[in-house]
N, C-alpha and C positions, 0 to 999 in steps of 0.2 A: 206551288205543288208540282206543276209540270216540270219545272227546272230541277227540283229535288229528285224526281223520278228519273229524269234523264241523267243526272249525275250518278245516281245509284246504278243505272244500267251501264254507263260507261265504265264505272269502277268494276262491276261484275265482269264485263267483257275483258278488261285488262288483266284480270286474274286468271282467265282461261287461256286457250290457245289464241294466238294473234290472228290466224287465218280462219279458224273454226270456232266461233263463239259458242259457248255452252249454253244450254237452256237455263232459265231462271232457277236458282237453287231451291230445293225443297226446304220449306220453312224449318224443319227440325234438324235435318242433317244432309246438307247439299253434298259435301265432299264424300260422305259415306256412300250416298247413292251413286255418285259418279264413279267411284272406285269399284263398287259392286258390279256396275254395268261393264266397266272396262275389263275387270277380271273375268266376268261372266262371258264376254265375247271372246276373250283370249282362250278360255277353257273350251268354249264351243268350237273354235277353230282347231284347237289341238285334238279334241276328241273326234270331231267330224272326219278329219283326214287320216286319222291314225290307222284304221283298218286298211284303208286304200294303200297307204305307204308300206305297211307290213306285208301285204300280199305281193307287192312289187319286189320287196327285199327278199321274200321267200320264193320268188319265181324260179330261180335256178334249182332250188331244192324240190319244188313241186314237180318240175319237169324231168329231173334227173334221177328221181328215186321214188319207186312205188313200194309202199310197205305191205308186207304180207299180213293177213289177219292173224291176230294173236301176238304180234311182235311190236305193237305200237309203242310200248313203253321202253323198248330197247333199241330205238333208232339211233344210229350213229349221227351225231350232230354235223358231221362233215362227210357224208357218204361218198364212197367211190362210185362214180357214175357207171351204170351198166349199159346205157343206151347211147353213149357217145360214139362219134365217128373217129376212131383212133388214127385213121390215115390222114385226117385233116390237121393242118398246123394250128387250127383254131380250137381243137378239142370240143367239137360242137355237140350239143344236144340234138336228138333226132327232131325236136320241135323247137322253134325259136321261142325265147322268153317273150317275144311280142305276142304270142298266143295268150299269155297271162295278162299282158297289157290290154289286149282287146276285150278279154273277159272282165277286166277291171274298169273299162272305160265306156264300152258301148251301151250298157244299161244307163250309165250317167248321161250319155249323149241323148238317148231317147227321152229321159226325164227332162233335160234342159230344153229340148225341142218342144215338149208339151207345155213347159212352164208359161211362155207368153200366150198360149192359147186358152188358158183357163186354170192351170194348176194353182195359180196365185189366189184363186177364189176359195180354195179349200182352207179350213181352219188350220192355224199354225200348230196347235198342240198335238193333234193326231199325227201330223207330219213328223214332228220331232220324235214322238213315241215310236212310229214305224221305223224311223232311221236308227234309233237305238236298238230295237229288236233285231233288225237286219244285221247290224254290226256284230252283235253277240252271236247270232246264228252263223255268221261267216267264220268266226274263230273256231266255233265248235265243229262245223262241218269239215273244214280243212284239217283240223287237228285229228279227227277220227276217220278221215278218208283213207281208203286203201287203193285208190286209183287216181290217175290224173283227171279223168272226167268228173268224178265227184268233187275233187279239189277245185276244179274250175267253176263248179256250181257254187261253192263257197265263196270264190272270188267274185262271182256275179252278185251275191248278197252284199259283199263289201262295197261294190260299185253302186248298188241301189241306195245303200245307206249314205255314202258320201255325196252322190249326186243330189238326192232329195234334201239332204242337210244343207248343201251349199246354196241351192236355190232358195231354201227357206230362210237361212240366216243372213244371206246377203240382202234379200228383200227386207228382212227385219231391221237391218241397219238404217233403212230410210226413216224410221220412227225414233231414232236416237241421234245425239250429236255426231257429226261426221268423224270425230276422233275415234269412235268405236271401229271404223273401217281399218284403221291402223292396228288396233288391238286384235281384231279378227284375223287380219293378214299375218300378223306376228304369230298368232296361235297356229294357223295352218302351216307356217314355216317350222314352228316348234314340233308339230306333228311329224313332219318329214324327218327332222333331226332325231327326235326321241324315238320315233318308230323304227327308223333304220338302225340307230345306235343300240336300241334295246334288243332287237333281233340279232344283230351282230354280236353284242356283248354276251347275251344269254347262251347263244349257240357256241361261241368261242369258249365260254366257261364250262361247257360240257353238257348243258341242258339239251334234251332232244327237241327237235322242231315241234313235236306234238305238245310237250309240256310248256315250251316257250309260248305257243299260241294260246294255250289255256290260261297261262298266267296273265294274259292281257284282257281278260273278261271284265276287269274293273273299269276299263275305259268307257264302254257303253253306259254303265251305271253313272259314271261321272258326267257324261253328256246330259243325261236326263236330269240329274241333280242341278247342274249348272243352269239349265233352262227353267225348270219349274221352281227351284228354290233360291237361286242367286240373283237372276235378273230382276230389276224393279220396274214397275210401271211408272213412266215419267209423270211428274206433276205438272202444274201450270207452266207454260213455256214463256220465255222472255220474248216480246215482240221483236227485239233486236237479234234474236237467235233464230230458231227453227220455225217459229210462227205458232200462234195459238190454234190455227185451224187444224193442225195435225193432232192435237191432244186427244180428241175423241177417237181418232183412228188408232192411236197408240195404246189406249187402255185395254182393248180386248185381247191384245197379243199375249199378255202375261196372265191376266186375271182370268182364271178358268171359269169363274162364275159369270163373266160378261159374255154376250153373244159374239161369236167369232165369224159370222157369216159375211161380214164386210171388213176384212183385215186391213184394207188400205184404199186410198183414192184411185189406184190404178184399175180397180174393177169397173170404174165408170168411163174409162177411156174408149173412144170409138176406134174402129179398125183403121180409119184414116189417121187418127192421132198416133196410134201405135206404130204404123208404118213410117210416119214422119219422124218419130223418136228413134226408130230403128235405123233409118238412113243417117241420122245425125251421129249414131254410135259407130258407124262403119270405120271412121278414122281411128277409133280405138280398138275395134274388134279385129280388123285385118292384121295390124302389127302383132297383137297378142296371139292370134292363130299361128302366125309364122314363127314366133318365139317358141311356142309349145310344140309345134311340128318339129322344129330343128332339135330341141333338147330331148324330146322323147324318142326321136329317131336315133339319137345318140344313146340314150339310156337303155332302150329295149331292143334296138337293132344292132348297136355296136359294142356295148359294154361286154357282152358275152364273147365277142370276137377280139377284144383288146386283151389277149391272153399272153402273159409272160411266163415262160417255162423256167427261167433261171432265177426265180425268187423263192423265198421261204414260204410264201403264201400259196395255198392250193387254188385251183380254178374257182371253186365255190367261195373261198375266202376273198379272193380278188374282187369277185362280183359284189359281195356284200360291202367291201370297202368302197368301191365305186359308188354304190347307192348311198352310203353314209356320208361321204364327202360332198356329193351333189346336194343332199338334203341340208348339210351344214351351210353351204353357200346360200341356199334358198332361205333358210331361217335368218341368216344375217341380213340379207337384203330386204326380206319382207318386214323386218323390224326396224328398217332405217328411215322410214318416212319422215320422222320428226327432224332428222338432220340432213336429208338429201331427197329432194323432190325433182322429178324428171317430167317435163312437159312433152317432149318429142320421143315417144316410145318407139317410133319407127327405127331410131338409131339402135335400140336394143335388139330389135328384130334382125337388123343387118349384121350386127356382131355375132348373134347366135347362129345365123346361117353360115358365117365364116368359120365358126367353131365346128359345125357339122362337116363342112367341106374338108377342113384340116384333118379331123379324126377319121373320116372316111378314106382319105388318101393314105393315112397311116395304116389302117386296116389292110388296104390293098398292097402297100409297098413296104410296110414294117420298117420305117426309118427312125422311129423314136427309140433311143437306146435304153431307156429306163422307165419303169412303171411309175416312178416318182414324178416324172414330167406329166404323165397322164393324170396323176392325182391332182396336180396344180391346175391343169386344163379343166378337169371336171369340177373342181371347186369354183373356178371362174364361170363355168357354165351355169352352175346353180345361182351364183350372184346375179347374172343377167336375167335368169328366169324369174327369180323372186322380185327383182326390181320392176320388171315389166308388169307383173301381177298387181302389186300394191299400188303402183303409180297409175295404172290404168283405171282401177276402181276409184281411186281418190280423185282423179281428174273428172271422171263421170259424175261423182257426187258433187263436185264443185260447180259443174257447168250444166247440171240438170235441175229443172224447177222442182219444187217439192211435190207437185201433183203428178209428175212423171218419174220421180226418182225410184220408187219401188219397182215399177215396170222396167226401168232402164237397168237397174242393178241385176234383176232376175234374168233379163235378156242377155246382157253382156257376159254373164258367166258361162255362156255356151262357147266362148272363144277358146279357152284353154282345152276344153273337152273335144271340140272339133279338130283342133290341131293335133291333139294326142291320138285321136281315132285315125286320122289320115296317116300319121307316122306309123302306127301299128300295122295298118293294111299294107304299107310299102315295105316295112321291115321284114315281114314274113317271107316274101319272095327273095329279098336280098340275102337273108340268112341261108335259104336253100341254095341259092346260086353260089355264094362264097364257100359254103361248106362242101358243095359238090365238086367244085373246080379248083379248090385250094390244094 
């Protein structure tokens, strides 16, 4: 009997991923459950990052145009800025788009800093519900705002939604086969591409920014439906896969009738254990911080300044195209884990820092002759950033024990947020310096 069981297990493993064996199939419909969870995590990644991406894509519009009350429905989708510095060769806004970046990332940073200290002890379902409500509120608040200040409050809501969701869903991957990390990452990349492309496409088609934002209210609803209706609670696990010990911890995450006070084993870790795990994560955290610092310094510090006057695209349109191409690169590389895995993520950090140095030099010296060269560089930038993200979390999942994995995934997700926050803080004075002396 033992030999037969072993044969069945080896056969099951060979049918799944070679490096990431799947749990034992559910008796009635294993493949159906696996695909539901895969699609569920892809949709969660898509919906969770969507509002965050849209706010960054709308950053130039938020800062360059304040709508007067009563005129919301007649907003020019590509308004002529009234607050720009016309004497500057960069056609600067009075405030850098890094201001929107900071509003879109600092609340996320605070949430991720609190996550290892006890946020993971809160039930999963209320966290997901809060994330969905904040995402919807962000679209509504920015759409009906008459001032930059109110718009930035809406951006803050989008940040709370994205940060809380990322901490929650990355921790949730600890209770499913490691393959869902790839699906989650691909979904977050899809959010970047679809978010930027939808904002670009709808505004280019003539829809006002207000109506464009209101048309996206279905995304938070899809987030809630994906979590509460699509994800399945895993059945008995294959000892050759993730381990039977996790099964009890997995059940409460989806089943609303089960107690959620103990969502995972990380709640029992001592401070010493958490510190030890954190120190082991630094070799992944530091490169990812550098990658995101460099790319978001480019995105929110330099995109607005990479302005070509001799093209058919307006300044606002150039900015939207930069965002869309960057997100296209991110989506492609975040979806590439099954065909390309990178162990040494520090190499990606080095290449991204070289990208930053090159584009910063171009902003200062203006030596690139065509916007199409900038398009290629930005696409390459997105490829590096997406690859760093998905490979970092995949490597952590592979090298972390099951009892530490939930804590490790929730802790490591601070990397990108920390890098983005630092880039926003430095991009603000850089914007003012270049616009004042150009």
